[in-house]
C-alpha positions, 0 to 999 in steps of 0.5 A: 638956596639954589644949588650952584652948578658944578664946573665940568672937569677940564679936558686932559690936554697933551703933555709937553712931550706929546706937543713936542713930538706930535708929528712923529708920534703919528708915525711910530706911536708912543712905543716907537718914541720910547724905543728911541729914548731908550737907545744909546748910539755909538758914533765911531767917527773919523776922516772929515766926519761930517756924514756921522754928525749929520746922521746924529743931527737927524736922530737928536731932533726926534729925541734919541735918548743917548749918543756917544761920539768917539773921534780922535781929531782936533778941529782944524780950519778945513772942518769949519767949511763943511761941519755946521756944528763947529765955530771959529772958537772950536779951532784946536779943540777936540772935535768930539767935544765941540760937535757934541756940545753944539749937537746937544743944543738941538734937543736938551732932552738928549744926552751926548757923551764925547770921547777923544780917542782913535777908534783903534785905541778905543777898541783896546778896551774889551768892554768898550762896545758893551753899553751901546745898542746900535753902532755907526761906523764912519769909513776913513783912510785911517781905519784898519780892517782889523778894527772893522772886523772887531766891531762887526764881530761884536755886533754879530755876536751880540745881535747889535745893528751896525751901520757902515757909512762912507761919503766921498766927493759926490758919491756915498754909500752905507751898509746895514748889518742886522742881527742874523734874524731881525723880525719886524711886526709893525711894518705899516702896510697900506691900510687897503691891503690889510682888510681881511673880511673872511667872506669865504670862511664866515663864522656862525655869528657873521652868517647869522647876521647875514641871514637876519639882514637878507631873509626878506631882501626882495621885499625891503624898502628902497631905503633899507635895500640900499643900505645893506652893508656890501659884505653882507650882500656878498655873503648872501649872493655867495651862498646863492652861487654855491647852491648852483655851483656844487658848493664852490665859490667863484675861483678864477677870473672868469667866474668872478666876472660872472659873479660880479654880473650876478651881483650887479643884476640884483641892484634896483635901478628904478630909483631916483639914483638909477642904482645903489651905491652898496651894490656898486661897492660889493661889485668893486670888492669881488676881485680883492675880497674873494681869494682863498686864504693863503699863508703870506711868504713873509709869515711862512719864513717866520714859521720856518725860522721858529720851527728850527729854533730851540725854545728856552726861558730866554727866547724872545717874545716874538718867537713865542708868539710866532709859535702860538700863531703857527699852532693856531694856523695849523688848527684853524687853517686861518690867521687871527682876524685883524678885526678892522672894517673898511668904510661902506654904505650902511645904516649906523646901527648895522655898521656898529653891529657888524663892527662888534661882530668882527671885533668879538671874533678878533678878540676870540682869536687873540684869546685862543693864541694867548692860551697857547702862549701861556701854555708854552710859558708854563712849559718853558718856566718863563719868569715874565709873561708876554704882555697882552698888547704885544700879542694883540699887535702881532695878531693884528699884523700877522699877515705882514710880519717881515723877517730880515736875515742879516748879513755881515758887512763885506769888509774882506774882498779877498774872500767873498762868499759864493752866494753874495758873489752871485748876487753882485755879479748878476746885478752888474749885468745891468748897464744902468746899475749903480753897483759900480759905486759900491765896487769903487768904494770897496777898492778905495777901502782896500787901498786905505788898508795898504801901507802908505796908501797913495789915494791919488793913484788912479792906476792903483785904484783901477787895479784894485777895482779889477782885483775886486771884480775878479774875486767876485766873478771867480767866486760866483763861478761865472767869470768870462774873458774881459768881463771885469773890463766892461764893468771897470769902464763904468767904475773909472769915472767914480774913481776919478771923482774920489781922487778929485775929492782927495778924501774930502766930504761935500756937506750937501752929499753928507747931509743928504746921506746922513738923513737917509742913514738916520731914517734907516736907524729909526726903523731899526730902533723902533722895529717899525717899517722895513729897513733897507736890506742891506746896502744903499749907494747914492750918485750925487751927479745923477741924483740917483740912489739904489738899494742892493742886497749884498 
């Protein structure tokens, strides 16, 4: 009886979640998606409330896990024209419940929780903010500075990111308050900038491979000669250069040009192609590949911060890995090798062998760093070890780690810190700067805090803007006569638009702003890419935006 052929096992297809979120998984991977699904965002909504809802829309679609809306308003006629998540049937009903109902229809995997309450009453409960890991505060004329301060202080003390958003007429702005030290490992740098071939510091296995492939370089066939990987060629010719230059590699631009000419002179030109692609690749890589290793400024900042921290069993994994990499750098005067190779002209078996040499070295560096981490964990008596995949990710992107020093959102314009006042006054010198938008919003917020604020009073808004500018220039120590008047001339048209808007949001401006805010929130939650630091303004008349560190 003939043996029946076995049916091959079907290939494992994508899961339903992978199909649903396929495009965004390519951006922030499974780890980023999990961070989104674990998050619970609180929206403290007031005023027209459109920008907050539009922000949530752009977080619900990619699958944020949970959100809560706090809003005291009931749906009125004016809401129906600007809030696309309300219907005629919503009239007279709690706005938090209605927007929550329609927002959740966008993605059934997301949980939404409405709370009908004023922000002030909600904050009366001392534990009201405890379960949220990011807070979105929408500005309005109904909020008090004490509520702002309470939210900001809670976020500061508990290392919770806070976003403060204001949309009014044709202008908007948002500020981001990150924890005092907010590190990002996966910054997604340009792949071309991440190449670390270590040509000036080759390790024994790489040198041995180079010597094996180039020992009879002059007698190789044209085919073999034209398929030697370019980095092996550079290692070979670097050694020749050093032999005639007191053991030193080419250091400045002039010497690198001479070295490039030297490399090009070694190519064979008497072939059908009239040259060799691998030699062209070698010559093109000289300027960017032959640089002495230096500690990137971002990582140096991380090392300085790590050195000033007192380690304990509860220390974040990031700081433990940073300390281990700092020890590694001190021992070897190099960062861990990423291990990736660029494409190049080479025979397959040579390229694979070269890849294995780099991957093996990268693995050895990770093992060295892991040993240091485990030793630190033992000293600190940490109950849970740092996962290997977290160590690997840090080692791979060590040169591009970013540390953002969070600043508290500036709600009190009466007492502006000197360093921040200097930053603002310097930026105000540029006549094309969009910073007057931020000044106008500060003045509008200040008027909102007054008893019976007359938000249609242009002269009062102008005086408040002037007061804000005087406080800033005085704190900066560089106030001159008439200085604030020059800036006021650029602030006044914005104030007029605020009065024209009469506290209203335009849906298109709030939708665009909500998209920008959601993008930054995703960066913060996933701890991938680099979020803005720390204030963004948008001019809907000129269709321009700008980012300021304030």
